[in-house]
Backbone as CSV, one residue per row, in Angstrom:
resi,resn,N_x,N_y,N_z,CA_x,CA_y,CA_z,C_x,C_y,C_z
1,ILE,194.180,31.375,-49.741,193.855,32.644,-49.170,193.737,33.742,-50.443
2,ILE,192.759,34.365,-50.527,192.630,35.336,-51.675,192.537,36.705,-51.027
3,LEU,193.301,37.633,-51.379,193.307,39.071,-50.627,192.943,40.078,-51.773
4,ILE,192.081,40.915,-51.601,191.788,42.074,-52.422,192.386,43.351,-51.609
5,ASP,193.505,43.795,-52.113,194.491,44.629,-51.492,194.416,46.102,-52.132
6,PRO,193.735,47.042,-51.475,193.593,48.401,-52.103,194.841,49.235,-51.703
7,GLU,195.627,48.978,-50.590,196.704,49.786,-50.268,198.060,49.113,-50.334
8,ARG,198.168,47.903,-50.844,199.505,47.222,-51.015,200.011,46.855,-49.522
9,GLU,199.139,46.365,-48.621,199.632,46.122,-47.356,199.887,44.611,-47.225
10,TYR,199.459,43.836,-48.212,199.697,42.453,-47.925,200.703,41.682,-48.746
11,ALA,201.370,42.567,-49.695,202.275,42.004,-50.697,203.462,41.317,-49.921
12,GLN,204.057,41.818,-48.977,205.045,41.221,-48.350,204.707,39.804,-47.619
13,MET,203.486,39.817,-47.069,203.059,38.566,-46.556,202.854,37.378,-47.537
14,SER,202.227,38.006,-48.722,202.038,36.951,-49.747,203.448,36.347,-50.354
15,THR,204.376,37.232,-50.496,205.657,36.799,-50.937,206.288,35.722,-49.737
16,LEU,206.197,36.212,-48.642,206.816,35.293,-47.610,206.159,33.909,-47.667
17,PHE,205.032,33.617,-47.978,204.433,32.413,-47.891,204.366,31.743,-49.385
18,GLY,205.318,32.249,-50.276,205.351,31.624,-51.753,204.047,32.056,-52.552
19,GLY,203.485,33.057,-52.185,202.112,33.463,-52.976,202.405,34.244,-54.256
20,GLN,201.425,34.749,-54.817,201.576,35.570,-56.003,200.851,36.844,-55.732
21,VAL,201.509,38.023,-56.300,200.830,39.278,-56.216,200.341,39.554,-57.686
22,ILE,199.055,39.855,-57.856,198.455,40.083,-59.303,198.108,41.642,-59.126
23,ARG,198.689,42.438,-59.980,198.385,43.810,-60.074,197.510,44.077,-61.066
24,LEU,196.429,44.771,-60.725,195.369,45.156,-61.842,195.489,46.731,-61.942
25,SER,195.661,46.961,-63.166,195.677,48.520,-63.614,195.509,48.521,-65.009
26,PRO,195.181,49.653,-65.541,194.890,49.828,-66.999,196.085,49.287,-67.872
27,GLY,197.377,49.435,-67.412,198.538,49.044,-68.049,199.032,47.662,-67.738
28,SER,198.363,46.864,-66.755,198.883,45.642,-66.315,198.910,44.603,-67.345
29,ALA,199.656,43.613,-67.366,199.661,42.380,-68.027,198.569,41.432,-67.563
30,HIS,198.090,41.569,-66.410,197.136,40.614,-65.918,195.677,41.065,-66.271
31,HIS,194.951,40.148,-66.663,193.690,40.229,-67.075,192.647,39.267,-66.468
32,ILE,191.394,39.851,-66.076,190.308,39.102,-65.690,189.065,39.305,-66.671
33,ASN,188.643,38.339,-67.206,187.538,38.432,-68.231,186.207,38.295,-67.417
34,PRO,185.467,39.442,-67.156,184.271,39.107,-66.309,183.151,38.211,-67.080
35,PHE,183.306,38.044,-68.469,182.368,37.423,-69.162,182.553,35.760,-68.932
36,ASP,183.719,35.335,-68.298,183.785,33.842,-68.056,182.755,33.427,-67.304
37,LEU,182.220,32.198,-67.764,181.154,31.482,-67.137,181.595,30.471,-66.040
38,PRO,180.905,30.295,-64.796,181.351,29.223,-63.982,181.106,27.724,-64.703
39,ARG,182.122,27.054,-64.511,182.108,25.626,-65.277,181.795,24.679,-64.181
40,VAL,180.905,23.885,-64.610,180.428,22.725,-63.671,180.734,21.395,-64.250
41,HIS,181.472,20.491,-63.600,181.825,19.134,-64.152,180.537,18.406,-64.326
42,ALA,180.525,17.427,-65.227,179.357,16.688,-65.579,178.844,15.875,-64.305
43,GLU,179.717,15.395,-63.491,179.189,14.681,-62.264,178.616,15.630,-61.230
44,ASN,178.792,16.874,-61.364,178.206,17.856,-60.268,177.113,18.491,-60.776
45,GLN,176.578,18.294,-62.009,175.456,19.053,-62.713,174.190,18.871,-61.783
46,ASP,174.041,18.032,-61.095,172.861,17.779,-60.369,172.635,18.692,-59.160
47,THR,173.928,19.277,-58.719,173.923,20.116,-57.595,173.839,21.665,-57.986
48,VAL,173.853,21.816,-59.269,173.794,23.327,-59.698,172.406,24.052,-59.183
49,GLU,172.658,25.095,-58.662,171.555,25.909,-58.094,170.504,26.316,-58.974
50,HIS,171.019,26.654,-60.089,170.080,27.430,-61.133,170.245,26.724,-62.433
51,SER,169.072,26.381,-63.094,169.151,25.795,-64.288,169.672,26.541,-65.546
52,ASP,169.502,27.839,-65.378,169.983,28.788,-66.315,171.062,29.603,-65.775
53,ARG,172.344,29.017,-65.920,173.483,29.769,-65.308,173.837,31.030,-66.109
54,LEU,173.565,31.024,-67.370,173.870,32.108,-68.266,173.174,33.339,-67.729
55,ALA,171.821,33.120,-67.576,170.973,34.255,-66.989,171.530,34.778,-65.746
56,ASP,171.875,33.831,-64.873,172.470,34.092,-63.412,173.829,35.009,-63.599
57,HIS,174.664,34.663,-64.621,175.856,35.485,-64.744,175.665,36.694,-65.432
58,VAL,174.649,36.732,-66.467,174.370,38.087,-67.038,173.802,39.020,-66.002
59,GLN,173.128,38.678,-64.908,172.798,39.612,-63.907,173.975,40.174,-63.186
60,ARG,175.048,39.384,-63.045,176.275,39.811,-62.319,176.923,40.842,-63.273
61,LEU,176.969,40.668,-64.527,177.501,41.490,-65.557,176.675,42.907,-65.581
62,HIS,175.400,42.863,-65.355,174.704,44.078,-65.114,175.190,44.954,-64.062
63,THR,175.540,44.170,-62.926,176.066,44.872,-61.644,177.334,45.562,-62.182
64,LEU,178.302,44.947,-62.769,179.646,45.422,-63.114,179.400,46.592,-64.220
65,LEU,178.454,46.403,-65.186,178.268,47.523,-66.170,177.535,48.730,-65.471
66,GLU,176.902,48.575,-64.500,176.258,49.786,-63.772,177.278,50.445,-63.107
67,ILE,178.275,49.818,-62.412,179.431,50.382,-61.772,180.356,51.238,-62.791
68,MET,180.532,50.532,-63.976,181.280,51.247,-64.967,180.646,52.394,-65.614
69,LEU,179.454,52.226,-66.017,178.797,53.215,-66.799,177.898,54.248,-66.121
70,ALA,177.325,53.979,-64.958,176.318,54.777,-64.406,177.059,56.170,-64.101
71,ASP,176.502,57.276,-64.243,177.010,58.627,-63.752,176.941,58.636,-62.223
72,ARG,177.898,59.286,-61.657,177.597,59.456,-60.272,176.985,60.788,-59.831
73,THR,176.145,60.748,-58.920,175.333,61.892,-58.463,176.012,62.631,-57.421
74,PRO,175.482,63.889,-57.017,176.099,64.523,-55.885,175.964,63.789,-54.629
75,THR,175.062,62.733,-54.549,174.763,62.021,-53.282,175.516,60.672,-53.346
76,GLY,176.155,60.361,-54.402,176.909,59.230,-54.427,176.733,58.385,-55.808
77,ALA,176.897,57.112,-55.779,176.804,56.298,-56.996,175.351,56.334,-57.622
78,GLY,175.401,56.525,-58.992,174.093,56.573,-59.767,173.683,55.138,-60.133
79,LYS,172.696,55.017,-60.859,172.141,53.897,-61.461,171.771,53.945,-62.959
80,LEU,171.757,52.914,-63.614,171.436,52.920,-64.968,169.849,52.879,-65.184
81,LYS,169.359,53.530,-66.216,167.892,53.600,-66.324,167.347,52.281,-66.915
82,SER,166.130,52.081,-66.879,165.581,50.825,-67.293,165.709,50.554,-68.865
83,GLU,165.742,51.761,-69.628,166.069,51.666,-71.122,167.462,51.178,-71.350
84,GLU,168.472,51.659,-70.471,169.750,51.394,-70.650,170.007,49.930,-70.261
85,LYS,169.320,49.381,-69.152,169.609,47.985,-68.708,168.891,46.925,-69.849
86,GLY,167.771,47.483,-70.427,167.175,46.570,-71.383,168.051,46.479,-72.665
87,LEU,168.646,47.604,-72.961,169.501,47.523,-74.300,170.763,46.639,-73.829
88,LEU,171.300,46.860,-72.734,172.454,45.928,-72.400,172.173,44.478,-72.287
89,ASP,171.040,44.217,-71.847,170.594,42.763,-71.589,170.431,42.165,-72.927
90,ARG,169.801,42.699,-73.846,169.899,42.200,-75.319,171.235,42.044,-75.876
91,ALA,172.128,43.173,-75.615,173.245,43.197,-76.249,174.371,42.039,-75.509
92,LEU,174.176,41.715,-74.297,174.957,40.768,-73.554,174.632,39.328,-74.208
93,TYR,173.404,39.042,-74.247,172.862,37.808,-74.877,173.473,37.568,-76.257
94,GLU,173.498,38.739,-76.999,173.979,38.540,-78.363,175.317,38.481,-78.500
95,ALA,176.208,38.984,-77.466,177.576,38.828,-77.524,177.951,37.387,-77.257
96,TYR,177.192,36.744,-76.237,177.389,35.255,-75.998,176.959,34.453,-77.348
97,ARG,175.985,34.898,-77.941,175.360,34.013,-79.057,176.326,34.014,-80.107
98,ARG,177.078,35.146,-80.319,178.029,35.185,-81.509,179.197,34.298,-81.232
99,VAL,179.396,33.893,-79.958,180.575,32.937,-79.769,180.100,31.582,-79.598
100,GLY,178.866,31.360,-79.745,178.187,29.972,-79.695,177.763,29.563,-78.309
101,ILE,177.575,30.542,-77.311,177.219,30.223,-75.905,175.733,30.518,-75.787
102,THR,175.019,29.543,-75.256,173.627,29.755,-75.016,173.268,29.232,-73.569
103,LYS,172.167,29.063,-73.169,171.847,28.492,-71.904,172.219,27.118,-71.702
104,GLU,172.336,26.399,-72.761,172.733,25.033,-72.613,174.064,24.928,-71.930
105,ILE,174.277,24.097,-70.940,175.424,23.932,-70.253,176.516,23.444,-71.163
106,ARG,176.254,22.604,-72.064,177.399,21.956,-72.879,177.943,23.051,-73.688
107,THR,177.475,24.207,-73.997,178.116,25.201,-74.554,179.047,26.249,-73.856
108,HIS,178.952,26.032,-72.434,179.747,26.947,-71.568,181.222,26.689,-71.495
109,ASP,181.787,25.691,-72.140,183.243,25.445,-72.246,183.797,26.266,-73.337
110,ARG,182.955,26.759,-74.339,183.542,27.588,-75.220,184.092,28.945,-74.807
111,LEU,184.935,29.497,-75.519,185.774,30.660,-75.240,184.862,31.752,-75.006
112,ALA,184.750,32.458,-73.976,183.791,33.542,-73.547,184.041,34.763,-74.370
113,PRO,183.078,35.614,-74.667,183.273,36.914,-75.374,184.211,37.738,-74.381
114,LEU,184.606,38.793,-74.943,185.174,39.913,-74.277,184.433,41.270,-74.265
115,MET,184.957,42.224,-73.435,184.215,43.439,-73.427,184.233,44.015,-74.829
116,ARG,185.150,43.928,-75.659,185.053,44.609,-76.973,184.086,43.919,-77.888
117,ASP,183.578,42.626,-77.543,182.516,41.944,-78.173,181.200,42.667,-77.906
118,LEU,180.984,42.967,-76.628,179.955,43.701,-76.215,179.813,45.166,-76.846
119,TYR,180.981,45.747,-77.003,181.034,46.976,-77.630,180.652,46.991,-79.165
120,ASP,181.126,45.902,-79.767,180.887,45.590,-81.169,179.282,45.425,-81.537
121,VAL,178.714,44.795,-80.570,177.320,44.616,-80.619,176.582,45.767,-80.668
122,LEU,177.008,46.709,-79.693,176.243,48.048,-79.450,176.557,49.084,-80.609
123,SER,177.679,48.529,-81.565,178.147,49.302,-82.445,177.651,48.819,-83.748
124,ALA,176.743,47.686,-83.749,176.448,46.958,-85.027,175.788,47.772,-86.014
125,ASP,174.883,48.724,-85.577,174.014,49.536,-86.361,174.626,50.948,-86.441
126,GLU,175.668,51.277,-87.148,176.285,52.549,-87.167,175.346,53.686,-87.436
127,GLU,174.364,53.390,-88.298,173.412,54.342,-88.932,172.447,54.719,-88.000
128,SER,172.235,53.976,-86.795,171.206,54.219,-85.903,171.824,55.167,-84.802
129,PRO,171.206,56.202,-84.451,171.692,56.953,-83.250,171.630,56.106,-81.981
130,ASP,172.508,56.425,-80.940,172.551,55.742,-79.731,171.907,56.641,-78.675
131,PRO,170.634,56.529,-78.457,169.943,57.435,-77.476,170.357,57.410,-76.047
132,THR,171.024,56.188,-75.642,171.333,55.871,-74.305,172.796,56.488,-74.079
133,GLY,173.588,56.568,-75.148,175.006,56.874,-74.983,175.723,55.885,-74.267
134,LEU,175.362,54.658,-74.317,176.035,53.512,-73.681,177.295,53.278,-74.409
135,LYS,177.387,53.203,-75.727,178.389,52.958,-76.588,179.604,53.899,-76.350
136,SER,179.380,55.174,-76.180,180.369,56.255,-75.978,180.884,56.053,-74.604
137,ARG,180.077,55.670,-73.559,180.580,55.548,-72.360,181.533,54.223,-72.265
138,LEU,181.124,53.180,-72.977,181.939,51.868,-72.930,183.145,52.058,-73.741
139,HIS,183.276,53.042,-74.563,184.397,53.108,-75.498,185.857,53.227,-74.709
140,ARG,185.943,54.045,-73.713,187.319,54.074,-73.018,187.582,52.862,-72.477
141,PHE,186.698,51.914,-72.070,187.110,50.557,-71.436,187.465,49.430,-72.685
142,VAL,187.185,49.945,-73.869,187.605,49.027,-74.944,188.654,49.631,-75.866
143,HIS,188.620,50.745,-76.210,189.605,51.524,-77.146,190.366,52.687,-76.418
144,GLY,189.869,53.010,-75.199,190.438,54.229,-74.654,191.348,53.963,-73.602
145,SER,191.687,54.885,-72.681,192.790,54.753,-71.763,192.614,53.508,-70.664
146,LEU,191.330,53.000,-70.575,191.156,51.860,-69.560,190.993,50.669,-70.343
147,ALA,191.383,50.533,-71.607,191.269,49.300,-72.188,191.980,48.149,-71.738
148,GLY,193.103,48.367,-71.061,193.991,47.366,-70.575,193.291,46.448,-69.491
149,LEU,192.221,47.072,-68.816,191.627,46.192,-67.886,190.895,45.070,-68.383
150,PHE,190.495,45.173,-69.659,189.520,44.272,-70.248,190.074,43.890,-71.635
151,ALA,191.402,43.849,-71.900,192.089,43.713,-73.086,192.086,42.288,-73.534
152,GLY,192.021,41.296,-72.743,192.251,39.895,-73.203,191.513,38.854,-72.292
153,PRO,191.695,37.713,-72.598,190.985,36.567,-71.644,191.638,36.552,-70.457
154,THR,191.084,35.949,-69.281,191.583,35.741,-68.099,193.097,35.053,-68.150
155,ASN,194.080,35.543,-67.502,195.245,34.916,-67.653,195.896,34.791,-66.265
156,VAL,195.042,34.827,-65.225,195.589,34.622,-63.676,194.753,33.479,-63.241
157,SER,195.265,32.943,-62.109,194.642,31.562,-61.489,194.720,31.732,-59.971
158,LEU,194.109,30.654,-59.390,194.223,30.730,-57.790,194.948,29.520,-57.424
159,ASP,196.083,29.339,-57.914,196.804,28.062,-57.850,197.974,28.241,-56.667
160,ARG,197.919,29.412,-56.087,198.927,29.518,-54.993,198.286,29.570,-53.657
161,VAL,199.095,29.266,-52.558,198.400,29.207,-51.166,197.995,30.621,-50.735
162,VAL,198.525,31.671,-51.267,198.197,33.043,-51.060,198.067,33.827,-52.319
163,VAL,197.048,34.492,-52.747,196.917,35.260,-53.877,196.477,36.772,-53.534
164,ASP,197.414,37.668,-53.815,197.066,38.967,-53.347,196.792,39.894,-54.627
165,PHE,195.544,40.242,-54.725,195.145,41.062,-55.907,195.277,42.543,-55.623
166,ASP,196.246,43.146,-56.060,196.779,44.618,-55.670,196.004,45.471,-56.633
167,ILE,195.146,46.337,-55.944,194.400,47.356,-56.972,194.732,48.736,-56.646
168,LYS,195.965,48.886,-55.879,196.359,50.246,-55.482,196.571,51.226,-56.601
169,ASP,197.008,50.646,-57.775,197.118,51.533,-58.924,195.990,51.958,-59.754
170,LEU,194.837,51.336,-59.185,193.588,51.844,-59.796,193.108,53.245,-59.191
171,GLU,192.713,54.199,-59.963,192.242,55.385,-59.624,190.830,55.195,-58.750
172,THR,190.647,56.044,-57.884,189.457,55.845,-56.933,188.150,55.440,-57.666
173,GLU,187.864,56.014,-58.924,186.571,55.525,-59.597,186.585,54.211,-60.145
174,LEU,187.932,53.760,-60.295,187.952,52.396,-60.809,188.187,51.279,-59.829
175,ARG,188.327,51.535,-58.482,188.518,50.617,-57.579,187.391,49.772,-57.340
176,PRO,186.106,50.296,-57.361,184.859,49.438,-57.322,184.844,48.375,-58.437
177,ILE,185.316,48.779,-59.652,185.501,47.746,-60.772,186.443,46.613,-60.407
178,GLY,187.715,47.062,-59.855,188.636,46.098,-59.385,188.026,45.210,-58.389
179,LEU,187.317,45.830,-57.449,186.909,44.845,-56.418,185.681,43.891,-56.973
180,PHE,185.068,44.397,-57.841,184.013,43.455,-58.336,184.653,42.450,-59.296
181,LEU,185.555,42.776,-60.135,186.142,41.866,-60.974,186.824,40.736,-60.192
182,VAL,187.644,40.871,-59.265,188.253,39.980,-58.231,187.219,39.158,-57.629
183,SER,186.280,39.705,-56.987,185.153,39.015,-56.256,184.337,38.065,-57.080
184,ASN,184.095,38.567,-58.261,183.264,37.753,-59.198,184.198,36.556,-59.845
185,PHE,185.442,36.886,-60.077,186.438,35.831,-60.521,186.513,34.794,-59.571
186,VAL,186.796,35.051,-58.253,186.770,33.984,-57.101,185.514,33.310,-57.133
187,TRP,184.333,33.898,-57.105,183.115,33.238,-57.158,183.076,32.173,-58.315
188,THR,183.381,32.703,-59.589,183.310,31.945,-60.855,184.100,30.574,-60.578
189,GLU,185.496,30.825,-60.073,186.383,29.767,-59.937,186.078,28.838,-58.708
190,SER,185.285,29.270,-57.786,184.828,28.386,-56.705,183.682,27.708,-56.946
191,PHE,182.805,28.144,-58.022,181.526,27.516,-58.250,181.616,25.990,-58.436
192,HIS,182.715,25.609,-59.113,182.879,24.292,-59.590,183.994,23.524,-58.772
193,SER,184.538,24.169,-57.760,185.697,23.694,-57.005,185.216,23.141,-55.614
194,THR,186.207,22.129,-55.288,185.940,21.705,-53.725,187.232,22.130,-52.952
195,ILE,187.935,23.019,-53.485,189.225,23.446,-52.660,188.726,24.506,-51.742
196,PRO,188.953,24.429,-50.411,188.573,25.424,-49.502,189.413,26.590,-49.718
197,ARG,188.641,27.794,-49.881,189.373,28.916,-50.071,188.793,30.101,-49.230
198,MET,189.683,31.197,-48.859,189.044,32.154,-48.003,189.350,33.483,-48.867
199,LEU,188.356,34.263,-49.038,188.458,35.461,-49.678,188.325,36.701,-48.718
200,ILE,189.339,37.534,-48.577,189.372,38.705,-47.821,189.247,40.068,-48.575
201,VAL,188.053,40.649,-48.404,187.758,41.857,-49.155,188.026,43.064,-48.232
202,ASP,189.062,43.711,-48.402,189.511,44.969,-47.697,188.790,46.229,-48.425
203,GLU,188.484,47.277,-47.431,187.917,48.405,-47.986,186.532,48.123,-48.726
204,ALA,185.694,47.308,-48.228,184.454,47.010,-48.769,183.499,48.057,-49.077
205,ALA,183.692,49.180,-48.383,182.773,50.471,-48.506,182.897,50.925,-49.938
206,THR,184.044,50.569,-50.766,184.316,50.999,-52.015,183.334,50.524,-52.936
207,LEU,182.915,49.169,-52.836,182.050,48.507,-53.467,180.537,48.764,-52.972
208,MET,180.418,48.750,-51.777,179.050,48.839,-51.022,178.578,50.264,-51.428
209,ASP,179.265,51.269,-51.839,178.793,52.527,-52.308,177.850,52.405,-53.355
210,TYR,177.877,51.444,-54.151,176.934,51.260,-55.278,175.827,50.266,-54.874
211,GLU,174.567,50.498,-55.061,173.559,49.629,-54.761,173.714,48.370,-55.228
212,SER,174.032,48.207,-56.542,174.138,47.040,-57.215,175.435,46.158,-56.688
213,GLY,176.473,47.030,-56.313,177.737,46.366,-55.758,177.403,45.694,-54.430
214,ALA,176.433,46.547,-53.528,176.220,45.894,-52.244,175.510,44.826,-52.377
215,ILE,174.426,44.635,-53.202,173.668,43.418,-53.532,174.481,42.327,-53.921
216,PHE,175.522,42.536,-54.737,176.401,41.450,-55.314,177.193,40.867,-54.081
217,LEU,177.732,41.813,-53.157,178.568,41.359,-52.052,177.818,40.618,-51.101
218,GLU,176.471,41.104,-50.874,175.669,40.449,-49.823,175.262,38.969,-50.443
219,ASP,175.116,38.893,-51.771,174.692,37.510,-52.283,176.016,36.501,-52.188
220,LEU,177.184,37.180,-52.529,178.283,36.384,-52.314,178.473,35.854,-50.940
221,VAL,178.348,36.810,-49.930,178.589,36.325,-48.623,177.548,35.134,-48.228
222,ARG,176.225,35.359,-48.717,175.235,34.434,-48.317,175.427,33.072,-48.996
223,ARG,175.904,33.082,-50.240,176.013,31.803,-51.124,177.343,31.143,-50.975
224,ALA,178.453,31.853,-50.582,179.692,31.323,-50.564,179.894,30.074,-49.838
225,ARG,179.476,29.985,-48.773,179.687,28.633,-47.837,179.252,27.437,-48.586
226,LYS,178.306,27.418,-49.590,177.996,26.395,-50.187,179.065,25.813,-51.324
227,ARG,180.002,26.737,-51.568,180.989,26.528,-52.648,182.370,26.462,-52.012
228,TYR,182.627,25.946,-50.726,183.723,25.927,-50.189,184.574,27.172,-50.049
229,LEU,183.849,28.281,-49.927,184.455,29.575,-50.005,184.044,30.341,-48.632
230,GLY,184.961,30.841,-47.823,184.752,31.647,-46.715,184.992,33.170,-47.182
231,VAL,184.285,34.046,-46.625,184.485,35.500,-47.028,184.662,36.341,-45.661
232,THR,185.610,37.139,-45.790,185.919,38.038,-44.786,185.693,39.506,-45.245
233,VAL,184.951,40.282,-44.698,184.613,41.673,-45.301,185.180,42.596,-44.258
234,ILE,185.906,43.603,-44.771,186.589,44.596,-43.750,186.249,45.945,-44.138
235,SER,185.814,46.716,-43.196,185.636,48.218,-43.418,185.823,49.034,-42.210
236,GLN,186.201,50.316,-42.407,186.403,51.048,-41.312,185.194,51.909,-41.159
237,ASN,184.219,51.840,-41.901,182.926,52.418,-41.934,181.734,51.598,-41.615
238,PRO,181.329,51.279,-40.292,180.258,50.312,-39.984,178.801,50.935,-40.599
239,LEU,178.876,52.086,-41.047,177.549,52.594,-41.614,177.140,51.827,-42.747
240,ILE,177.940,51.356,-43.502,177.668,50.532,-44.741,176.895,49.278,-44.392
241,PHE,177.035,48.837,-43.273,176.400,47.491,-42.873,175.141,47.781,-42.137
242,SER,174.833,49.014,-41.835,173.550,49.272,-41.103,172.331,48.640,-41.743
243,GLY,172.149,48.776,-43.078,170.931,48.090,-43.708,171.227,46.912,-44.555
244,SER,172.353,46.258,-44.208,172.884,45.293,-45.081,172.584,43.824,-44.294
245,ALA,172.526,42.808,-45.184,172.368,41.570,-44.680,173.615,40.742,-44.331
246,ILE,174.796,41.384,-44.517,176.156,40.830,-44.388,176.302,40.395,-43.056
247,PRO,176.098,41.366,-42.035,176.419,40.841,-40.594,175.647,39.584,-40.040
248,ALA,174.212,39.540,-40.598,173.556,38.394,-40.238,173.981,37.079,-40.904
249,ASN,174.806,37.231,-41.879,175.301,36.003,-42.626,176.686,35.589,-42.220
250,CYS,177.337,36.438,-41.246,178.627,36.063,-40.899,178.617,35.544,-39.438
251,ALA,179.422,34.441,-39.316,179.520,33.704,-37.896,180.339,34.501,-36.888
252,THR,181.187,35.120,-37.556,182.035,35.957,-36.499,182.294,37.489,-36.880
253,HIS,182.045,38.287,-35.860,182.192,39.649,-35.896,183.312,40.149,-35.003
254,ILE,184.380,40.954,-35.643,185.481,41.479,-34.954,185.334,42.991,-34.978
255,LEU,185.178,43.503,-33.732,184.908,45.053,-33.617,186.174,45.587,-33.035
256,MET,186.686,46.498,-33.643,188.086,47.219,-33.237,187.486,48.504,-32.665
257,ARG,188.506,49.322,-32.261,188.148,50.658,-31.556,187.387,51.422,-32.340
258,GLN,186.220,52.093,-31.747,185.341,52.945,-32.519,185.388,54.388,-31.817
259,ASP,185.158,55.374,-32.751,185.085,56.609,-32.069,183.575,57.073,-31.902
260,ALA,183.460,58.386,-31.380,182.133,58.756,-30.878,181.162,58.641,-31.885
261,THR,181.544,58.984,-33.191,180.489,59.135,-34.246,179.957,57.838,-34.750
262,THR,180.604,56.677,-34.329,180.091,55.409,-34.745,179.633,54.441,-33.660
263,LEU,179.951,54.831,-32.386,179.631,53.942,-31.211,178.096,53.681,-31.202
264,ASP,177.303,54.580,-31.297,175.919,54.403,-31.079,175.297,53.401,-32.141
265,LEU,175.753,53.615,-33.341,175.367,52.755,-34.474,175.766,51.412,-34.173
266,VAL,177.041,51.066,-33.776,177.503,49.669,-33.582,176.964,49.144,-32.393
267,GLN,176.714,49.878,-31.338,175.897,49.337,-30.172,174.523,48.883,-30.658
268,GLN,173.927,49.612,-31.473,172.537,49.171,-31.861,172.529,47.912,-32.748
269,MET,173.510,47.754,-33.675,173.735,46.804,-34.627,173.961,45.485,-33.963
270,PHE,174.937,45.472,-32.981,175.487,44.163,-32.330,174.932,44.017,-30.758
271,ARG,173.889,44.843,-30.612,173.232,44.938,-29.201,174.288,44.755,-28.108
272,LEU,175.084,45.700,-28.015,176.199,45.680,-27.051,175.628,46.526,-25.677
273,SER,176.236,45.912,-24.559,176.178,46.407,-23.275,176.897,47.713,-23.203
274,SER,176.438,48.426,-22.352,177.212,49.886,-21.951,178.677,49.570,-21.706
275,ARG,179.040,48.291,-20.953,180.284,47.986,-20.644,181.092,47.655,-22.029
276,GLU,180.553,47.067,-22.930,181.105,46.777,-24.113,181.440,47.936,-25.050
277,VAL,180.406,48.918,-24.963,180.603,50.165,-25.582,181.821,50.983,-25.110
278,GLN,181.952,50.923,-23.782,183.111,51.574,-23.188,184.507,50.988,-23.582
279,LEU,184.325,49.574,-23.769,185.484,48.895,-24.177,185.962,49.195,-25.425
280,LEU,184.953,49.289,-26.316,185.271,49.727,-27.809,185.851,51.209,-27.884
281,ARG,185.492,51.995,-26.977,185.990,53.517,-26.989,187.468,53.480,-26.593
282,ARG,187.903,52.528,-25.783,189.302,52.698,-25.476,190.315,51.666,-25.823
283,LEU,189.819,50.664,-26.628,190.693,49.523,-27.065,191.965,50.143,-27.666
284,PRO,193.204,49.558,-27.327,194.340,49.970,-28.081,194.430,49.114,-29.319
285,ALA,195.465,49.505,-30.174,195.640,48.683,-31.420,196.020,47.286,-31.235
286,GLY,195.373,46.481,-32.086,195.625,45.104,-31.918,194.696,44.402,-31.075
287,GLU,193.733,45.082,-30.383,192.735,44.447,-29.480,191.358,44.639,-30.024
288,ALA,190.544,43.768,-29.631,189.125,43.841,-30.287,188.010,43.162,-29.435
289,LEU,186.891,43.431,-29.707,185.740,42.557,-29.190,185.357,41.653,-30.193
290,PHE,185.453,40.376,-29.772,185.231,39.215,-30.694,183.953,38.521,-30.288
291,LEU,182.984,38.561,-31.303,181.639,37.970,-31.116,181.481,36.730,-32.086
292,THR,181.109,35.587,-31.383,180.917,34.285,-32.114,180.249,33.368,-31.350
293,ASN,179.274,32.658,-31.959,178.472,31.588,-31.272,177.959,32.200,-29.948
294,GLU,177.414,33.362,-29.918,176.715,34.046,-28.730,177.872,34.209,-27.742
295,LYS,179.201,34.078,-27.807,180.134,34.431,-27.024,180.738,35.784,-27.474
296,ARG,181.138,36.633,-26.323,181.744,37.881,-26.582,183.093,37.882,-25.637
297,LEU,184.108,38.074,-26.446,185.406,37.952,-25.817,186.252,39.094,-26.231
298,HIS,186.978,39.683,-25.167,187.876,40.712,-25.394,189.140,39.947,-25.743
299,VAL,189.730,40.286,-26.913,190.959,39.399,-27.405,192.079,40.540,-27.949
300,ARG,193.168,40.029,-27.947,194.433,40.500,-28.463,195.045,39.832,-29.525
301,PHE,195.211,40.433,-30.779,195.854,39.700,-31.834,197.346,39.837,-31.884
302,GLU,198.044,38.833,-31.791,199.594,38.950,-31.887,200.099,38.264,-33.063
303,ALA,200.711,38.913,-33.983,201.425,38.189,-35.201,202.644,37.445,-34.688
304,SER,202.781,36.041,-35.046,203.993,35.314,-34.817,205.030,35.806,-35.589
305,GLU,206.393,35.363,-35.431,207.439,35.818,-36.018,207.508,35.443,-37.485
């Protein structure tokens, strides 16, 4: 079980079951390198979905870099311009090329580049002006106050029965980065594994606020089942799922008490009857409407000792 824990609610449970708590913050000793490529054993290469896994992973790095580098607008998260994406695409491939990694799978076991390698590529021509400003925006993640997040190779693993990724110490603007780093790391580790795992993403709205982040999470939910990975997505804001493919790709929906501002939306999304709507309005803590396999059950969750 892998937990993404924004409010440090699961640490005690993780410790109880002999798990591990991994704290992500600018000053933490724990690191996740987003440049790590999924590894596929030779006997499993025939089942690989994409012939060019480097291109697939570069697209996920574009998602991370947009979350990191795009300016926020008054209406929410911004997006990188096409010129900026084009420059980053060339720089990402060059960063991999410098460490000997190409689209050939046999090169993917080599040590992956780090964020500072991407920065070095962008800084290669010091005489040329940087019209996009990408290098200056990336600086704080490499040499500035946030460098600790990307300071070294990945030094965490998923070898415990419960792994709790604690992102409480990340500032609000950094939490989407933390959510993406962990989700992408779990996907990368699960790509070549046959170990059944469950990923629980709490406060998913933090990542869904970004268009690229929402697309990434939707893709993760859609493809995870093929990699022995189950995904549970939690949010107190049902609005983020109104235009999302996530509900359609989930076998089970658990609806807890809703207030008047969200009842109409939830009723429309899940085609609830008027009786079910009234139930959601008055559910006490610990009770829910449980939807699965076309069954609708009123349930109560009770924790064992």
